Backbone as JSON Lines, residues from 0, in Angstrom:
{"i":0,"aa":"M","n":[22.26,-19.4,-40.49],"ca":[21.48,-20.29,-39.48],"c":[20.21,-19.61,-39.51]}
{"i":1,"aa":"A","n":[19.34,-20.73,-39.92],"ca":[17.68,-20.88,-39.77],"c":[17.39,-19.99,-38.69]}
{"i":2,"aa":"S","n":[16.28,-19.39,-38.95],"ca":[15.56,-18.5,-37.56],"c":[15.4,-19.69,-36.48]}
{"i":3,"aa":"G","n":[14.71,-20.7,-36.67],"ca":[14.7,-21.69,-35.69],"c":[15.9,-22.0,-34.59]}
{"i":4,"aa":"G","n":[16.9,-22.05,-35.69],"ca":[18.25,-22.21,-34.87],"c":[18.54,-21.17,-34.02]}
{"i":5,"aa":"I","n":[18.3,-19.93,-34.45],"ca":[18.76,-18.56,-33.79],"c":[18.04,-18.54,-32.71]}
{"i":6,"aa":"A","n":[16.63,-18.89,-32.75],"ca":[15.8,-18.94,-31.26],"c":[16.69,-19.56,-30.5]}
{"i":7,"aa":"R","n":[16.76,-20.99,-30.89],"ca":[17.52,-21.83,-29.88],"c":[18.55,-21.49,-29.29]}
{"i":8,"aa":"G","n":[19.46,-20.81,-30.1],"ca":[20.79,-20.63,-29.89],"c":[20.76,-19.39,-28.74]}
{"i":9,"aa":"R","n":[19.7,-18.31,-28.98],"ca":[19.35,-17.47,-27.97],"c":[18.77,-18.02,-26.58]}
{"i":10,"aa":"L","n":[17.76,-18.95,-26.8],"ca":[17.33,-19.48,-25.69],"c":[18.33,-20.3,-24.85]}
{"i":11,"aa":"A","n":[19.26,-20.86,-25.38],"ca":[20.39,-21.55,-24.69],"c":[21.36,-20.77,-23.84]}
{"i":12,"aa":"E","n":[21.52,-19.53,-24.24],"ca":[22.18,-18.16,-23.53],"c":[21.38,-18.0,-22.66]}
{"i":13,"aa":"E","n":[20.17,-17.83,-22.8],"ca":[19.11,-17.28,-21.74],"c":[19.32,-18.17,-20.54]}
{"i":14,"aa":"R","n":[19.17,-19.54,-21.04],"ca":[19.17,-20.64,-19.73],"c":[20.35,-20.57,-19.07]}
{"i":15,"aa":"K","n":[21.58,-20.39,-19.5],"ca":[22.7,-20.33,-19.17],"c":[22.95,-19.32,-18.03]}
{"i":16,"aa":"S","n":[22.59,-18.23,-18.68],"ca":[22.69,-16.69,-17.78],"c":[21.67,-16.9,-16.89]}
{"i":17,"aa":"W","n":[20.42,-17.46,-16.84],"ca":[19.6,-17.68,-15.61],"c":[19.95,-18.57,-14.75]}
{"i":18,"aa":"R","n":[20.56,-19.5,-14.97],"ca":[21.13,-20.55,-14.05],"c":[22.23,-19.79,-13.25]}
{"i":19,"aa":"K","n":[23.14,-19.07,-13.78],"ca":[24.15,-18.37,-13.13],"c":[23.45,-17.28,-12.23]}
{"i":20,"aa":"N","n":[22.53,-16.56,-12.75],"ca":[22.04,-15.46,-11.68],"c":[20.59,-15.21,-11.97]}
{"i":21,"aa":"H","n":[19.58,-15.29,-10.84],"ca":[18.4,-14.86,-11.24],"c":[17.74,-14.43,-10.19]}
{"i":22,"aa":"P","n":[16.59,-13.67,-10.04],"ca":[16.05,-13.16,-8.77],"c":[15.48,-13.99,-7.8]}
{"i":23,"aa":"H","n":[15.76,-13.86,-6.57],"ca":[15.37,-14.77,-5.74],"c":[13.65,-15.17,-5.71]}
{"i":24,"aa":"G","n":[13.41,-16.36,-5.72],"ca":[11.93,-16.82,-5.43],"c":[11.33,-17.07,-6.93]}
{"i":25,"aa":"F","n":[12.15,-16.97,-7.92],"ca":[11.76,-17.03,-9.4],"c":[12.26,-18.2,-9.71]}
{"i":26,"aa":"V","n":[11.44,-18.92,-10.66],"ca":[11.88,-20.1,-11.41],"c":[11.62,-20.18,-12.89]}
{"i":27,"aa":"A","n":[12.44,-20.58,-13.57],"ca":[12.48,-20.26,-15.26],"c":[13.35,-21.58,-15.63]}
{"i":28,"aa":"K","n":[12.56,-22.61,-16.4],"ca":[13.35,-23.57,-17.02],"c":[12.45,-24.17,-17.97]}
{"i":29,"aa":"P","n":[13.3,-24.55,-19.31],"ca":[12.37,-25.29,-20.48],"c":[12.06,-26.64,-19.75]}
{"i":30,"aa":"E","n":[10.87,-27.02,-20.63],"ca":[10.11,-28.09,-20.11],"c":[10.98,-29.48,-20.7]}
{"i":31,"aa":"T","n":[11.01,-30.49,-19.88],"ca":[11.29,-31.51,-20.02],"c":[10.54,-32.54,-20.88]}
{"i":32,"aa":"L","n":[11.06,-33.13,-21.88],"ca":[9.94,-34.0,-22.61],"c":[10.16,-35.78,-22.03]}
{"i":33,"aa":"P","n":[8.92,-36.3,-22.23],"ca":[9.03,-37.72,-21.98],"c":[10.31,-38.36,-21.92]}
{"i":34,"aa":"D","n":[10.92,-38.21,-23.15],"ca":[12.21,-38.98,-23.65],"c":[13.28,-38.46,-23.03]}
{"i":35,"aa":"G","n":[13.32,-37.22,-21.97],"ca":[14.33,-36.72,-21.23],"c":[14.99,-35.47,-22.1]}
{"i":36,"aa":"S","n":[14.5,-35.15,-23.14],"ca":[15.22,-34.1,-23.99],"c":[14.54,-32.92,-23.31]}
{"i":37,"aa":"V","n":[15.3,-31.75,-23.57],"ca":[14.69,-30.29,-23.3],"c":[14.03,-29.5,-24.36]}
{"i":38,"aa":"N","n":[12.96,-29.15,-24.29],"ca":[12.08,-28.1,-25.13],"c":[12.55,-26.81,-24.91]}
{"i":39,"aa":"L","n":[13.39,-25.91,-25.45],"ca":[13.79,-24.76,-25.15],"c":[12.63,-23.68,-25.77]}
{"i":40,"aa":"M","n":[11.76,-24.23,-26.51],"ca":[10.76,-23.25,-26.91],"c":[9.55,-23.15,-25.84]}
{"i":41,"aa":"L","n":[9.49,-23.83,-24.8],"ca":[8.42,-23.86,-23.8],"c":[8.94,-23.76,-22.65]}
{"i":42,"aa":"W","n":[9.08,-22.69,-21.73],"ca":[9.41,-22.4,-20.5],"c":[8.47,-22.76,-19.17]}
{"i":43,"aa":"R","n":[8.63,-23.17,-18.37],"ca":[7.54,-23.19,-17.37],"c":[8.31,-22.17,-16.03]}
{"i":44,"aa":"C","n":[7.46,-21.51,-15.55],"ca":[8.04,-20.22,-14.85],"c":[7.11,-20.21,-13.36]}
{"i":45,"aa":"V","n":[7.82,-19.51,-12.25],"ca":[7.12,-19.04,-11.35],"c":[7.25,-17.76,-11.06]}
{"i":46,"aa":"I","n":[6.72,-17.03,-10.69],"ca":[6.81,-15.64,-10.22],"c":[6.19,-15.32,-9.0]}
{"i":47,"aa":"P","n":[7.18,-15.09,-7.98],"ca":[6.61,-14.88,-6.63],"c":[6.08,-13.52,-6.37]}
{"i":48,"aa":"G","n":[4.86,-13.27,-5.48],"ca":[4.62,-12.04,-5.29],"c":[5.61,-11.1,-4.62]}
{"i":49,"aa":"K","n":[5.61,-9.68,-5.07],"ca":[6.27,-8.92,-4.64],"c":[6.16,-8.43,-2.99]}
{"i":50,"aa":"P","n":[7.49,-8.62,-2.35],"ca":[7.46,-8.27,-1.05],"c":[6.62,-6.82,-0.47]}
{"i":51,"aa":"G","n":[5.81,-6.81,0.34],"ca":[5.22,-5.51,0.54],"c":[4.04,-4.9,-0.15]}
{"i":52,"aa":"T","n":[3.78,-6.05,-1.04],"ca":[2.26,-5.69,-1.93],"c":[1.29,-6.9,-1.4]}
{"i":53,"aa":"D","n":[0.09,-6.8,-1.8],"ca":[-0.97,-7.56,-1.62],"c":[-0.73,-8.89,-2.49]}
{"i":54,"aa":"W","n":[0.29,-8.78,-3.15],"ca":[0.47,-10.28,-3.95],"c":[1.61,-10.95,-2.99]}
{"i":55,"aa":"E","n":[2.34,-10.31,-2.12],"ca":[3.16,-11.07,-1.31],"c":[2.71,-12.45,-0.64]}
{"i":56,"aa":"G","n":[3.74,-13.58,-0.82],"ca":[3.23,-14.65,-0.17],"c":[2.63,-15.82,-1.28]}
{"i":57,"aa":"G","n":[2.33,-15.33,-2.41],"ca":[1.91,-16.27,-3.42],"c":[3.12,-16.49,-4.49]}
{"i":58,"aa":"Y","n":[2.89,-17.51,-5.16],"ca":[3.86,-18.08,-6.19],"c":[3.09,-18.34,-7.42]}
{"i":59,"aa":"Y","n":[3.14,-17.67,-8.34],"ca":[2.34,-17.77,-9.63],"c":[2.79,-18.51,-10.78]}
{"i":60,"aa":"P","n":[2.25,-19.66,-11.16],"ca":[2.86,-20.39,-12.43],"c":[2.63,-19.73,-13.71]}
{"i":61,"aa":"L","n":[3.48,-19.7,-14.73],"ca":[3.31,-18.83,-15.81],"c":[4.1,-19.95,-16.76]}
{"i":62,"aa":"T","n":[3.43,-19.89,-17.99],"ca":[4.31,-20.24,-19.21],"c":[4.78,-19.69,-20.29]}
{"i":63,"aa":"M","n":[5.91,-19.57,-20.76],"ca":[6.46,-18.49,-21.87],"c":[6.7,-19.55,-23.12]}
{"i":64,"aa":"Q","n":[5.87,-19.2,-24.08],"ca":[5.95,-20.06,-25.25],"c":[6.94,-18.77,-26.18]}
{"i":65,"aa":"F","n":[7.71,-19.64,-26.85],"ca":[8.64,-19.07,-28.13],"c":[8.34,-19.69,-29.3]}
{"i":66,"aa":"D","n":[8.66,-18.64,-30.5],"ca":[8.49,-19.37,-31.48],"c":[9.73,-19.13,-32.44]}
{"i":67,"aa":"D","n":[9.84,-19.58,-33.78],"ca":[11.08,-19.55,-34.44],"c":[11.72,-18.2,-34.62]}
{"i":68,"aa":"N","n":[10.7,-17.2,-34.62],"ca":[11.13,-15.73,-34.99],"c":[11.87,-15.12,-33.59]}
{"i":69,"aa":"Y","n":[11.71,-15.82,-32.54],"ca":[12.41,-15.28,-31.44],"c":[14.01,-14.99,-31.54]}
{"i":70,"aa":"P","n":[14.57,-13.96,-31.16],"ca":[14.06,-12.96,-30.49],"c":[13.53,-11.67,-31.13]}
{"i":71,"aa":"T","n":[13.29,-11.84,-32.35],"ca":[12.65,-10.72,-33.35],"c":[11.19,-10.46,-32.5]}
{"i":72,"aa":"T","n":[10.5,-11.56,-32.24],"ca":[9.29,-11.44,-31.66],"c":[9.14,-11.94,-30.2]}
{"i":73,"aa":"A","n":[8.29,-11.33,-29.62],"ca":[8.35,-11.46,-28.17],"c":[7.78,-12.83,-27.75]}
{"i":74,"aa":"P","n":[7.98,-13.22,-26.58],"ca":[7.44,-14.7,-26.25],"c":[5.95,-14.38,-25.87]}
{"i":75,"aa":"S","n":[5.17,-15.59,-25.75],"ca":[3.67,-15.49,-25.48],"c":[3.7,-15.94,-23.64]}
{"i":76,"aa":"C","n":[3.28,-15.26,-22.88],"ca":[3.01,-15.36,-21.53],"c":[1.78,-15.5,-21.1]}
{"i":77,"aa":"R","n":[1.68,-16.85,-20.66],"ca":[0.46,-16.94,-19.78],"c":[0.39,-17.64,-18.44]}
{"i":78,"aa":"F","n":[-0.61,-17.01,-17.64],"ca":[-0.81,-17.65,-16.37],"c":[-2.1,-18.65,-16.52]}
{"i":79,"aa":"P","n":[-2.23,-19.29,-15.65],"ca":[-3.53,-20.36,-15.83],"c":[-4.97,-19.64,-15.91]}
{"i":80,"aa":"A","n":[-5.55,-20.34,-16.77],"ca":[-6.92,-19.55,-17.0],"c":[-7.73,-19.12,-16.32]}
{"i":81,"aa":"G","n":[-8.3,-17.83,-16.3],"ca":[-9.05,-17.42,-15.18],"c":[-8.16,-16.62,-14.04]}
{"i":82,"aa":"F","n":[-6.97,-16.34,-14.58],"ca":[-6.38,-15.66,-13.32],"c":[-6.63,-14.09,-13.22]}
{"i":83,"aa":"F","n":[-7.04,-13.96,-11.95],"ca":[-7.57,-12.56,-11.33],"c":[-6.53,-11.42,-11.74]}
{"i":84,"aa":"H","n":[-6.89,-10.62,-12.84],"ca":[-5.65,-9.4,-12.87],"c":[-6.03,-8.68,-14.21]}
{"i":85,"aa":"I","n":[-6.03,-7.29,-13.91],"ca":[-6.79,-6.37,-15.18],"c":[-6.14,-6.76,-16.29]}
{"i":86,"aa":"N","n":[-4.69,-6.99,-16.37],"ca":[-4.03,-6.97,-17.75],"c":[-3.86,-8.27,-18.0]}
{"i":87,"aa":"V","n":[-4.67,-9.52,-17.48],"ca":[-4.43,-10.59,-18.01],"c":[-5.72,-11.1,-18.46]}
{"i":88,"aa":"Y","n":[-5.9,-11.66,-19.71],"ca":[-7.11,-11.94,-20.43],"c":[-7.69,-13.3,-19.61]}
{"i":89,"aa":"D","n":[-8.86,-13.68,-19.93],"ca":[-9.38,-14.82,-19.36],"c":[-8.87,-16.18,-19.49]}
{"i":90,"aa":"S","n":[-8.17,-16.15,-20.97],"ca":[-7.36,-17.05,-21.21],"c":[-6.09,-17.44,-20.43]}
{"i":91,"aa":"G","n":[-5.5,-16.5,-19.56],"ca":[-4.18,-16.45,-18.87],"c":[-3.32,-15.6,-19.5]}
{"i":92,"aa":"A","n":[-3.68,-15.07,-20.86],"ca":[-2.61,-14.32,-21.64],"c":[-2.33,-12.99,-20.95]}
{"i":93,"aa":"V","n":[-1.06,-12.69,-20.94],"ca":[-0.48,-11.56,-20.15],"c":[-0.77,-10.18,-21.32]}
{"i":94,"aa":"C","n":[-1.03,-9.01,-20.88],"ca":[-1.37,-8.06,-21.65],"c":[-0.26,-6.99,-21.06]}
{"i":95,"aa":"L","n":[0.99,-6.92,-21.55],"ca":[2.13,-5.91,-21.27],"c":[2.84,-5.33,-22.12]}
{"i":96,"aa":"S","n":[3.32,-4.1,-22.12],"ca":[3.8,-3.3,-23.47],"c":[4.86,-3.98,-23.97]}
{"i":97,"aa":"I","n":[5.84,-4.42,-23.13],"ca":[7.04,-5.1,-23.69],"c":[6.86,-6.43,-24.15]}
{"i":98,"aa":"L","n":[5.74,-7.14,-24.3],"ca":[5.36,-8.33,-24.98],"c":[4.73,-7.68,-26.33]}
{"i":99,"aa":"G","n":[4.48,-6.51,-26.42],"ca":[3.81,-6.03,-27.65],"c":[4.59,-4.96,-28.35]}
{"i":100,"aa":"G","n":[4.23,-3.84,-28.56],"ca":[4.85,-2.89,-29.33],"c":[6.21,-2.3,-28.86]}
{"i":101,"aa":"A","n":[6.27,-2.45,-27.36],"ca":[7.57,-2.14,-26.87],"c":[8.44,-3.3,-26.74]}
{"i":102,"aa":"W","n":[8.39,-4.54,-27.44],"ca":[9.45,-5.35,-27.36],"c":[10.53,-4.83,-28.11]}
{"i":103,"aa":"K","n":[11.72,-5.45,-27.76],"ca":[13.05,-5.16,-28.37],"c":[13.8,-6.55,-28.13]}
{"i":104,"aa":"P","n":[14.48,-7.19,-29.24],"ca":[15.34,-8.32,-29.18],"c":[16.12,-8.35,-27.98]}
{"i":105,"aa":"S","n":[16.6,-7.11,-27.7],"ca":[17.36,-7.48,-26.41],"c":[17.1,-7.67,-25.18]}
{"i":106,"aa":"I","n":[15.52,-7.7,-24.97],"ca":[14.94,-8.07,-23.58],"c":[15.26,-9.21,-23.19]}
{"i":107,"aa":"T","n":[15.58,-9.7,-21.95],"ca":[15.63,-11.02,-21.36],"c":[14.59,-11.78,-20.98]}
{"i":108,"aa":"V","n":[14.76,-12.99,-20.88],"ca":[13.61,-13.7,-19.75],"c":[13.68,-12.98,-18.71]}
{"i":109,"aa":"K","n":[14.79,-12.97,-18.24],"ca":[14.7,-12.08,-16.72],"c":[13.87,-10.85,-16.58]}
{"i":110,"aa":"Q","n":[14.14,-10.0,-17.57],"ca":[13.59,-8.75,-17.52],"c":[11.89,-8.91,-17.85]}
{"i":111,"aa":"V","n":[11.61,-9.83,-18.79],"ca":[10.08,-10.05,-18.97],"c":[9.53,-10.65,-17.43]}
{"i":112,"aa":"L","n":[10.1,-11.71,-16.89],"ca":[9.52,-12.16,-15.54],"c":[9.37,-11.09,-14.65]}
{"i":113,"aa":"V","n":[10.29,-10.15,-14.37],"ca":[10.43,-9.22,-13.65],"c":[9.35,-7.98,-13.74]}
{"i":114,"aa":"G","n":[9.39,-7.87,-14.99],"ca":[8.22,-6.97,-15.59],"c":[6.85,-7.37,-15.2]}
{"i":115,"aa":"I","n":[6.78,-8.63,-15.38],"ca":[5.42,-9.42,-14.98],"c":[4.98,-9.12,-13.27]}
{"i":116,"aa":"Q","n":[6.16,-9.48,-12.7],"ca":[5.84,-9.42,-11.36],"c":[5.53,-7.89,-10.85]}
{"i":117,"aa":"E","n":[6.27,-6.73,-11.75],"ca":[5.88,-5.6,-11.37],"c":[4.45,-5.1,-11.6]}
{"i":118,"aa":"L","n":[3.99,-5.95,-12.85],"ca":[2.6,-5.76,-13.14],"c":[1.56,-6.16,-12.29]}
{"i":119,"aa":"L","n":[1.73,-7.22,-11.59],"ca":[0.72,-7.72,-10.62],"c":[0.52,-6.48,-9.55]}
{"i":120,"aa":"D","n":[1.19,-5.85,-9.06],"ca":[0.67,-4.83,-8.36],"c":[0.45,-3.32,-8.8]}
{"i":121,"aa":"D","n":[1.14,-3.34,-9.79],"ca":[1.06,-2.02,-10.7],"c":[0.4,-2.09,-12.06]}
{"i":122,"aa":"P","n":[-0.89,-2.41,-11.87],"ca":[-1.56,-2.82,-13.43],"c":[-1.75,-1.48,-14.17]}
{"i":123,"aa":"N","n":[-2.19,-1.49,-15.42],"ca":[-2.47,-0.44,-16.27],"c":[-3.71,-0.39,-16.56]}
{"i":124,"aa":"P","n":[-4.67,0.03,-15.8],"ca":[-6.13,0.4,-16.25],"c":[-6.41,0.69,-17.46]}
{"i":125,"aa":"D","n":[-5.64,1.37,-18.32],"ca":[-5.78,2.06,-19.62],"c":[-5.66,0.81,-20.65]}
{"i":126,"aa":"S","n":[-5.07,-0.35,-20.38],"ca":[-5.06,-1.34,-21.04],"c":[-5.71,-2.82,-20.52]}
{"i":127,"aa":"S","n":[-6.75,-2.49,-19.94],"ca":[-7.65,-3.54,-19.44],"c":[-7.96,-4.68,-20.24]}
{"i":128,"aa":"A","n":[-7.67,-6.01,-19.69],"ca":[-8.01,-7.34,-20.36],"c":[-9.31,-7.82,-19.73]}
{"i":129,"aa":"Q","n":[-9.64,-7.53,-18.41],"ca":[-10.83,-8.01,-17.84],"c":[-11.66,-7.03,-17.29]}
{"i":130,"aa":"H","n":[-12.77,-6.98,-17.9],"ca":[-13.56,-5.96,-17.48],"c":[-13.91,-6.06,-15.71]}
{"i":131,"aa":"R","n":[-14.24,-7.02,-15.26],"ca":[-14.81,-7.39,-13.88],"c":[-13.58,-6.93,-12.96]}
{"i":132,"aa":"C","n":[-12.33,-7.13,-13.34],"ca":[-11.32,-6.8,-12.65],"c":[-11.09,-4.89,-12.59]}
{"i":133,"aa":"Y","n":[-11.38,-4.58,-13.71],"ca":[-11.41,-3.26,-13.99],"c":[-12.37,-2.51,-13.19]}
{"i":134,"aa":"E","n":[-13.69,-3.09,-13.24],"ca":[-14.78,-2.44,-12.25],"c":[-14.31,-2.52,-10.87]}
{"i":135,"aa":"L","n":[-13.88,-3.3,-10.17],"ca":[-13.42,-3.48,-8.77],"c":[-12.38,-2.51,-8.65]}
{"i":136,"aa":"Y","n":[-11.45,-2.62,-9.49],"ca":[-10.42,-1.71,-9.17],"c":[-10.71,-0.3,-9.14]}
{"i":137,"aa":"K","n":[-11.35,0.15,-10.09],"ca":[-11.69,1.65,-10.22],"c":[-12.86,1.85,-9.22]}
{"i":138,"aa":"K","n":[-13.66,1.0,-8.84],"ca":[-15.11,1.51,-7.96],"c":[-15.04,0.94,-6.63]}
{"i":139,"aa":"N","n":[-14.11,-0.07,-6.22],"ca":[-14.36,-0.95,-5.11],"c":[-12.93,-1.45,-4.72]}
{"i":140,"aa":"M","n":[-12.02,-0.21,-4.23],"ca":[-10.55,-1.05,-4.1],"c":[-10.64,-2.21,-2.96]}
{"i":141,"aa":"P","n":[-11.31,-1.73,-1.94],"ca":[-11.27,-3.26,-0.92],"c":[-11.74,-4.54,-1.5]}
{"i":142,"aa":"E","n":[-12.71,-4.52,-2.4],"ca":[-13.29,-5.68,-2.96],"c":[-12.11,-6.35,-3.98]}
{"i":143,"aa":"Y","n":[-11.52,-5.32,-4.43],"ca":[-10.41,-5.74,-5.61],"c":[-9.25,-6.31,-4.76]}
{"i":144,"aa":"K","n":[-8.86,-5.52,-3.58],"ca":[-7.59,-6.22,-2.84],"c":[-8.22,-7.59,-2.04]}
{"i":145,"aa":"N","n":[-9.47,-7.79,-1.81],"ca":[-9.92,-9.06,-1.17],"c":[-9.86,-10.1,-2.12]}
{"i":146,"aa":"K","n":[-10.42,-9.98,-3.48],"ca":[-10.0,-10.8,-4.51],"c":[-8.66,-11.13,-4.79]}
{"i":147,"aa":"V","n":[-7.8,-10.18,-4.86],"ca":[-6.42,-10.48,-5.0],"c":[-5.86,-11.54,-3.81]}
{"i":148,"aa":"N","n":[-6.17,-11.08,-2.59],"ca":[-5.67,-12.21,-1.87],"c":[-6.3,-13.58,-1.8]}
{"i":149,"aa":"K","n":[-7.51,-13.87,-2.32],"ca":[-8.12,-14.93,-2.64],"c":[-7.47,-15.5,-3.71]}
{"i":150,"aa":"A","n":[-7.08,-14.81,-4.81],"ca":[-6.26,-15.11,-5.85],"c":[-5.17,-15.93,-5.46]}
{"i":151,"aa":"W","n":[-3.99,-15.15,-4.53],"ca":[-2.81,-16.05,-4.41],"c":[-3.0,-17.09,-3.35]}
{"i":152,"aa":"V","n":[-3.99,-17.13,-2.67],"ca":[-4.14,-18.24,-1.61],"c":[-4.58,-19.36,-2.73]}
{"i":153,"aa":"K","n":[-5.33,-19.25,-3.84],"ca":[-6.02,-20.34,-4.43],"c":[-4.82,-20.83,-5.36]}
{"i":154,"aa":"I","n":[-3.81,-19.91,-5.74],"ca":[-2.8,-20.63,-6.85],"c":[-1.54,-20.61,-6.17]}
{"i":155,"aa":"R","n":[-1.52,-20.79,-4.8],"ca":[-0.32,-21.01,-4.3],"c":[0.28,-22.26,-4.59]}
{"i":156,"aa":"I","n":[1.53,-22.53,-4.84],"ca":[2.0,-23.79,-5.04],"c":[3.41,-23.87,-4.44]}
{"i":157,"aa":"W","n":[3.57,-25.18,-4.41],"ca":[5.12,-25.49,-4.06],"c":[6.0,-25.6,-5.29]}
{"i":158,"aa":"V","n":[7.32,-25.46,-5.11],"ca":[8.12,-25.41,-6.16],"c":[9.35,-26.38,-5.68]}
{"i":159,"aa":"F","n":[9.56,-27.28,-6.55],"ca":[10.6,-28.36,-6.3],"c":[11.91,-27.76,-7.13]}
{"i":160,"aa":"P","n":[13.15,-27.77,-6.88],"ca":[14.19,-27.42,-7.8],"c":[14.67,-28.66,-8.8]}
{"i":161,"aa":"K","n":[14.15,-29.95,-8.38],"ca":[14.5,-30.79,-9.22],"c":[13.53,-31.54,-10.16]}
{"i":162,"aa":"G","n":[12.81,-30.66,-10.88],"ca":[11.63,-31.03,-11.86],"c":[10.47,-30.67,-11.42]}
{"i":163,"aa":"E","n":[9.45,-31.45,-12.25],"ca":[8.09,-31.41,-11.8],"c":[7.6,-32.7,-10.98]}
{"i":164,"aa":"R","n":[7.29,-32.49,-9.69],"ca":[6.79,-33.65,-9.02],"c":[5.48,-33.09,-8.3]}
{"i":165,"aa":"P","n":[4.6,-34.2,-8.16],"ca":[2.97,-33.86,-7.58],"c":[3.16,-33.59,-5.97]}
{"i":166,"aa":"V","n":[2.74,-32.55,-5.69],"ca":[2.74,-32.22,-4.49],"c":[1.41,-31.62,-4.16]}
{"i":167,"aa":"K","n":[1.02,-31.36,-2.77],"ca":[-0.2,-30.61,-2.39],"c":[-0.12,-29.26,-1.93]}
{"i":168,"aa":"P","n":[-0.88,-28.28,-2.04],"ca":[-2.45,-28.46,-2.64],"c":[-2.35,-28.58,-4.09]}
{"i":169,"aa":"G","n":[-1.14,-27.99,-4.88],"ca":[-1.22,-28.16,-6.2],"c":[-0.04,-29.06,-6.81]}
{"i":170,"aa":"K","n":[0.09,-29.05,-7.96],"ca":[1.12,-30.02,-8.56],"c":[1.61,-29.59,-9.91]}
{"i":171,"aa":"W","n":[2.82,-29.86,-10.13],"ca":[3.17,-29.77,-11.77],"c":[2.75,-31.0,-12.23]}
{"i":172,"aa":"V","n":[2.42,-30.95,-13.66],"ca":[2.09,-32.13,-14.23],"c":[3.32,-32.38,-15.34]}
{"i":173,"aa":"N","n":[3.12,-33.62,-15.99],"ca":[3.86,-34.02,-17.13],"c":[3.72,-33.03,-18.23]}
{"i":174,"aa":"P","n":[4.89,-32.28,-18.37],"ca":[4.85,-31.06,-19.59],"c":[4.16,-31.52,-20.92]}
{"i":175,"aa":"G","n":[4.39,-32.6,-20.93],"ca":[3.83,-33.35,-22.46],"c":[2.33,-33.68,-22.4]}
{"i":176,"aa":"S","n":[1.85,-33.81,-21.14],"ca":[0.37,-34.08,-21.03],"c":[-0.52,-33.11,-21.89]}
{"i":177,"aa":"K","n":[-1.93,-33.66,-22.25],"ca":[-2.99,-32.73,-22.58],"c":[-3.5,-31.54,-21.74]}
{"i":178,"aa":"N","n":[-3.54,-30.58,-21.83],"ca":[-3.92,-29.68,-21.32],"c":[-3.15,-29.31,-19.85]}
{"i":179,"aa":"S","n":[-1.79,-29.35,-19.91],"ca":[-1.0,-29.54,-18.76],"c":[-1.16,-27.93,-17.98]}
{"i":180,"aa":"L","n":[-1.43,-26.97,-18.65],"ca":[-1.45,-25.66,-18.12],"c":[-2.75,-25.71,-16.94]}
{"i":181,"aa":"S","n":[-3.99,-26.08,-17.33],"ca":[-5.16,-26.33,-16.73],"c":[-4.93,-27.27,-15.5]}
{"i":182,"aa":"L","n":[-4.17,-28.06,-15.51],"ca":[-3.76,-29.26,-14.6],"c":[-3.05,-28.59,-13.72]}
{"i":183,"aa":"L","n":[-2.19,-27.67,-13.9],"ca":[-1.05,-27.2,-13.21],"c":[-1.19,-27.06,-11.8]}
{"i":184,"aa":"C","n":[-2.32,-26.47,-11.53],"ca":[-2.41,-26.26,-9.96],"c":[-4.18,-26.85,-9.75]}
{"i":185,"aa":"P","n":[-4.56,-27.83,-9.77],"ca":[-6.31,-28.18,-9.67],"c":[-6.5,-27.69,-8.44]}
{"i":186,"aa":"A","n":[-6.04,-27.54,-7.26],"ca":[-6.65,-26.91,-6.04],"c":[-7.17,-25.51,-6.28]}
{"i":187,"aa":"Y","n":[-6.07,-24.79,-7.22],"ca":[-6.66,-23.37,-7.42],"c":[-7.74,-23.02,-8.45]}
{"i":188,"aa":"L","n":[-7.67,-24.31,-9.54],"ca":[-9.05,-24.29,-10.37],"c":[-9.99,-24.64,-9.59]}
{"i":189,"aa":"Q","n":[-10.4,-25.61,-8.68],"ca":[-11.31,-25.88,-8.05],"c":[-11.8,-24.59,-7.13]}
{"i":190,"aa":"L","n":[-10.98,-24.08,-6.49],"ca":[-11.51,-22.91,-5.74],"c":[-12.1,-21.92,-6.6]}
{"i":191,"aa":"M","n":[-11.69,-21.59,-7.79],"ca":[-12.21,-20.85,-8.69],"c":[-13.45,-21.3,-9.06]}
{"i":192,"aa":"R","n":[-13.81,-22.46,-9.23],"ca":[-15.1,-23.03,-9.7],"c":[-15.96,-22.84,-8.28]}
{"i":193,"aa":"E","n":[-15.68,-22.84,-7.09],"ca":[-16.32,-22.9,-5.96],"c":[-16.78,-21.46,-5.88]}
{"i":194,"aa":"D","n":[-15.9,-20.35,-6.09],"ca":[-16.29,-18.95,-6.19],"c":[-17.21,-18.51,-7.04]}
{"i":195,"aa":"G","n":[-17.65,-19.43,-8.06],"ca":[-18.52,-19.34,-9.24],"c":[-17.74,-18.66,-10.42]}
{"i":196,"aa":"D","n":[-16.6,-18.91,-10.63],"ca":[-15.77,-18.49,-11.77],"c":[-15.41,-19.59,-12.48]}
{"i":197,"aa":"K","n":[-15.63,-19.57,-13.7],"ca":[-15.42,-20.86,-14.71],"c":[-13.93,-20.73,-15.29]}
{"i":198,"aa":"E","n":[-13.39,-21.77,-15.43],"ca":[-12.16,-21.96,-16.12],"c":[-12.61,-21.84,-17.48]}
{"i":199,"aa":"R","n":[-12.0,-21.34,-18.26],"ca":[-11.91,-21.04,-19.9],"c":[-10.89,-21.35,-20.84]}
């Protein structure tokens, strides 16, 4: 079987397993193309803020992009550009050990998403991806927590179980549209601009 076939076969199993059992509040599904077919190589996900943390109450959209070498190689995971977190690059790319050198083919989609949820409230300052976040985390924790609170208010979205439908204050967009990640939650991006942060 070609590598792409192996990747798709594994992702089909991941999807089946997820639909049978997944953590409460999480969403993970392959994108649906305009013709109604499913693209197993790109998943639209939502990670809920962990209860009892500063991230509680927020729902954070994330894309998981897989390549033909999966599961030998890890997926690429991205929040919307400009997401406020020490271990998230300005582009939205997540910096997490299990997505890099600690990756193993046995790691599941569920484990990745739960790992990212844990990372939100338990960042790794030694692997900083955003200097401004790092400085606040180390030198001004009250302001850091204030920024976290603003971040989840900005990016909070409604999730419907039957696909991507426009809602307020944010919306899912047609997965096939250009710059769909940037359009995912326009209310969030607008508030980022109002705070002086630029989408990149």
